[in-house]
matplotlib code that plots the C-alpha trace (Angstrom):
import matplotlib.pyplot as plt

x = [0.1, 0.9, 1.2, -0.2, 2.2, 4.0, 4.0, 7.7, 8.2, 11.7, 11.2, 12.2, 10.1, 7.5, 4.2, 0.4, 1.8, 4.1, 0.8, -2.0, -4.5, -4.0, -5.5, -7.8, -9.3, -8.7, -10.6, -13.6, -13.5, -14.1, -17.1, -18.8, -18.2, -18.4, -16.6, -17.1, -14.9, -11.6, -8.2, -4.8, -1.4, 1.2, 1.3, 4.7, 4.4, 0.7, -0.4, -2.8, -4.3, -4.6, -6.6, -8.6, -9.3, -9.5, -11.9, -14.2, -14.1, -15.1, -18.3, -18.9, -18.6, -21.0, -23.3, -22.2, -22.0, -23.6, -22.8, -21.4, -17.9, -15.7, -12.6, -9.2, -7.1, -3.7, -1.2, 2.8, 6.1, 7.2, 10.5, 10.6, 10.9, 8.2, 5.3, 4.1, 5.0, 3.2, 0.6, -0.2, -0.9, -3.0, -5.2, -5.4, -6.6, -9.5, -10.7, -12.9, -14.6, -15.3, -12.7, -10.5, -7.8, -5.8, -2.5, -1.4, 2.9, 4.7, 4.8, 1.0, 1.5, 1.3, -0.7, -3.7, -4.3, -4.1, -6.4, -9.1, -9.3, -9.9, -12.3, -15.2, -15.2, -16.6, -15.0, -15.8, -12.2, -9.1, -6.2, -3.0, 0.4, 3.0, 5.6, 5.5, 6.8, 4.7, 4.2, 3.3, 0.7, -0.6, -0.9, -2.3, -5.4, -5.7, -6.0, -8.6, -10.7, -13.1, -14.0, -15.0, -18.7, -20.6, -20.2, -16.9, -13.4, -9.7, -7.6, -4.1, -1.3, 2.0, -0.4, 0.9, 2.8, 4.9, 6.6, 7.8, 7.0, 7.0, 6.4, 5.6, 2.8, 1.7, 1.9, 0.4, -2.4, -3.5, -2.3, -5.3, -8.9, -10.6, -13.9, -17.2, -15.7, -15.5, -12.2, -10.4, -7.6, -5.6, -1.8, -0.7, -3.6, -5.7, -9.2, -12.2, -15.6, -17.5, -20.4, -23.8, -25.1, -27.8, -30.9, -28.5, -26.0, -28.4, -29.8, -26.1, -26.2, -29.2, -28.8, -25.5, -27.1, -30.4, -29.3, -25.4, -23.9, -21.8, -24.9, -26.3, -27.9, -32.0, -32.8, -31.2, -33.1, -30.8, -30.3, -28.8, -32.0, -34.8, -32.8, -32.9, -36.4, -37.3, -35.6, -36.4, -33.2, -32.5, -30.0, -26.8, -27.8, -28.7, -25.2, -23.5, -25.6, -24.3, -20.6, -20.2, -21.8, -19.8, -16.7, -14.2, -16.8, -16.8, -13.3, -11.0, -8.4, -10.9, -12.8, -10.7, -12.2, -15.4, -15.4, -14.4, -16.8, -19.4, -17.6, -18.3, -22.1, -22.3, -20.6, -23.0, -25.8, -24.7, -23.5, -27.7, -28.5, -26.1, -27.4]
y = [0.3, 3.8, 6.5, 9.5, 12.3, 14.1, 11.2, 9.6, 5.9, 5.8, 5.6, 1.4, -0.4, -3.2, -2.1, -3.4, -2.5, -5.9, -8.2, -7.9, -10.8, -7.9, -5.1, -6.8, -8.0, -4.4, -3.1, -5.9, -5.2, -1.0, -2.0, -3.9, -2.0, 1.9, 3.0, 7.3, 7.0, 5.3, 4.9, 3.8, 2.8, 3.1, 5.6, 5.0, 6.3, 5.7, 2.7, 1.5, 4.8, 5.7, 2.4, 3.4, 6.4, 5.7, 3.1, 5.5, 8.1, 5.7, 4.2, 8.4, 8.8, 5.9, 6.4, 3.1, 5.6, 8.6, 11.9, 12.1, 12.7, 10.3, 11.0, 9.7, 9.4, 8.9, 7.9, 7.4, 8.0, 9.9, 8.7, 9.4, 12.1, 11.1, 10.4, 13.4, 14.7, 11.8, 12.8, 16.0, 15.5, 12.7, 14.3, 17.2, 15.5, 13.7, 16.4, 17.3, 13.6, 14.5, 12.6, 14.5, 12.8, 13.7, 12.8, 12.7, 12.1, 10.0, 6.7, 5.3, 3.5, 7.3, 9.9, 6.8, 6.8, 10.8, 11.0, 8.7, 10.8, 13.6, 12.6, 10.8, 9.1, 5.1, 3.5, 1.6, 0.3, -0.1, -0.8, -1.9, -1.9, -0.1, -1.2, -5.2, -6.1, -7.6, -5.6, -2.8, -4.8, -5.8, -2.6, -0.9, -3.7, -2.8, 1.2, 0.6, -2.0, -0.7, 1.9, 0.1, 0.6, -3.1, -4.2, -2.7, -4.2, -4.4, -5.1, -6.1, -6.5, -9.1, -11.5, -15.3, -13.9, -16.5, -14.1, -11.8, -13.1, -11.5, -14.0, -11.1, -10.7, -14.4, -14.2, -11.2, -11.9, -15.6, -13.9, -11.9, -13.0, -12.7, -13.0, -10.6, -11.1, -12.7, -13.5, -14.3, -14.2, -14.5, -15.0, -11.9, -10.4, -10.6, -9.0, -9.1, -8.1, -7.1, -8.6, -7.2, -7.3, -9.6, -10.4, -12.1, -9.8, -7.2, -9.3, -10.2, -7.2, -8.1, -11.7, -11.0, -8.4, -10.2, -14.1, -14.4, -17.7, -17.9, -18.3, -21.1, -18.7, -18.4, -22.2, -23.9, -24.8, -24.8, -21.1, -19.5, -17.0, -19.7, -21.9, -19.3, -18.5, -21.8, -22.5, -18.8, -18.9, -15.1, -12.5, -14.1, -18.1, -16.6, -14.5, -17.8, -19.7, -17.0, -16.7, -20.8, -20.6, -18.4, -19.3, -20.3, -18.7, -15.7, -14.7, -18.0, -15.5, -14.0, -18.2, -18.0, -13.8, -15.6, -18.3, -16.8, -14.3, -17.4, -18.3, -14.7, -14.3, -18.2, -17.3, -14.1, -16.4, -19.0, -15.7, -14.2, -17.8, -18.3, -14.5]
z = [0.2, -0.5, 1.6, 0.7, -1.2, 1.3, 3.9, 4.8, 4.0, 5.8, 9.4, 9.0, 11.5, 10.5, 9.5, 7.9, 4.7, 4.8, 5.4, 3.1, 4.9, 8.3, 6.1, 5.0, 8.1, 9.3, 7.0, 7.9, 11.1, 10.4, 8.2, 10.2, 13.1, 11.3, 14.6, 15.9, 18.6, 18.2, 19.9, 18.1, 20.1, 18.1, 15.2, 13.5, 9.5, 9.3, 7.8, 9.4, 10.3, 6.7, 6.5, 8.7, 7.9, 4.2, 4.9, 6.5, 3.8, 1.0, 3.2, 3.9, 0.2, -0.4, 1.9, 3.7, 6.7, 8.6, 8.7, 12.0, 13.2, 13.7, 16.2, 16.4, 19.7, 18.6, 21.5, 20.4, 21.7, 18.7, 18.7, 14.7, 12.8, 10.7, 12.9, 13.9, 9.9, 8.7, 11.4, 10.4, 6.4, 7.2, 9.5, 7.7, 4.4, 6.3, 7.6, 5.1, 5.5, 9.0, 10.4, 13.2, 14.4, 17.9, 18.7, 22.3, 22.3, 24.9, 26.4, 26.2, 29.9, 30.7, 28.3, 28.6, 31.9, 31.9, 28.7, 30.2, 33.7, 31.4, 29.4, 30.4, 25.8, 25.1, 22.3, 19.2, 18.1, 19.8, 17.7, 20.0, 18.1, 20.3, 22.6, 22.6, 25.5, 27.6, 30.3, 28.4, 26.0, 29.2, 30.8, 27.3, 27.1, 31.0, 30.5, 27.1, 27.9, 30.6, 28.0, 24.9, 24.1, 24.0, 20.3, 20.0, 19.4, 20.4, 17.7, 18.6, 15.8, 15.9, 17.6, 16.3, 13.1, 11.4, 9.7, 12.5, 15.9, 18.8, 21.9, 24.6, 22.1, 22.2, 26.3, 27.0, 25.0, 26.1, 29.7, 29.5, 30.6, 27.8, 29.7, 28.2, 24.8, 21.9, 20.8, 17.2, 15.5, 12.3, 11.4, 12.6, 14.4, 17.1, 18.2, 20.7, 20.5, 23.5, 23.9, 24.9, 27.9, 28.5, 31.2, 32.7, 33.0, 34.5, 37.1, 38.5, 40.3, 42.3, 42.9, 44.2, 46.9, 47.9, 46.9, 46.9, 45.8, 49.1, 50.8, 49.2, 46.0, 45.3, 44.3, 47.3, 49.5, 52.0, 51.3, 54.5, 54.7, 54.4, 57.3, 59.9, 59.0, 59.3, 62.3, 64.2, 65.1, 65.4, 65.1, 67.5, 65.8, 62.4, 62.2, 63.7, 61.0, 58.3, 59.2, 59.2, 55.8, 53.7, 55.3, 53.0, 50.2, 50.0, 50.6, 50.9, 52.4, 55.5, 56.3, 59.4, 60.0, 59.7, 61.6, 64.1, 63.8, 63.7, 67.3, 69.0, 67.9, 69.2, 72.6, 72.2, 72.5, 75.4, 77.6, 76.9, 78.2, 81.3, 82.3]

ax = plt.figure().add_subplot(projection="3d")
ax.plot(x, y, z, "-o")
ax.set_aspect("equal")
plt.show()
C-alpha cells in the first residue's frame, strides 16, 4: 500500500503494508463496526491509520456511513521524525470527510491513564500496536478495555505471526482473561469483540445483593436466609449460621475471620442464656 503524497516511508520499522491479510482484516472490521470513536496506540508511519481513515472516507462517499463525525485519538511515543509529519498530512487530508485526528505524544503507559481521567468517553475501536513488551501490552489493554462499548473491538497486531514472531505479544494476549469478549485471530492479528449485556448480566448485581452464591443462592432450599427463617434462629444464632456457611466461600483469605465471627456470635448467645 502507498502512503499519501508527502508522507515519509523511512522510519524503518514493521508496518501493516507488508501483510495483505491483516490489511483486509482491519478493513473488514472497520466496515462491520462503523466506529465513531477510535483509539490507536502506535502510529509510526501511519499505515494503519491510513487504512482506517480511507475505509471510513470511502464508506461516507458511498452512503454506507452516517454523517456523524469520527474522532481518532492516537497515542505514540513520537521518537521518529516521520511520525508527526505523517500525522499532520493525514489528519488534514481526512478533515473534509468528518474525520478528526488527535495526536497525544509520549508513552501510552502515562498518556492513556491521564487521557481517560480527563475525558469521559467510550470507544468503538481500539487498536494496540505500540510497545511490544509483555508488561506494556497488558497495561495498554488494562487502560482501555473498560472504555470499550458493547459491540466494540480491541484489535492487537503481531499475534501468532509466522513471519515476525513476537513471543511477548502472544504471551500477553494469552494471559488476559477475555471474559465478556468474543475473541478471534488470524496469522499476525488478534481481536476481541465486547459482548452485549444480557438479561442475566443485568440481574447479577441484584442476585449478588439478594441471593449471593456464598449463602447458597436463590434456588437452594438450604439458602442461609431460608434456614434462619425456618428455624427461627434470631439475631445471634442467625449470624452464627451465616458466618459458618460463608466461611471460605465469600473470600477464601477471610475464612478464619468468618469462623471467629461465628464463634463470637455463638458465645454471645451462650452468655445471654447464662445470664
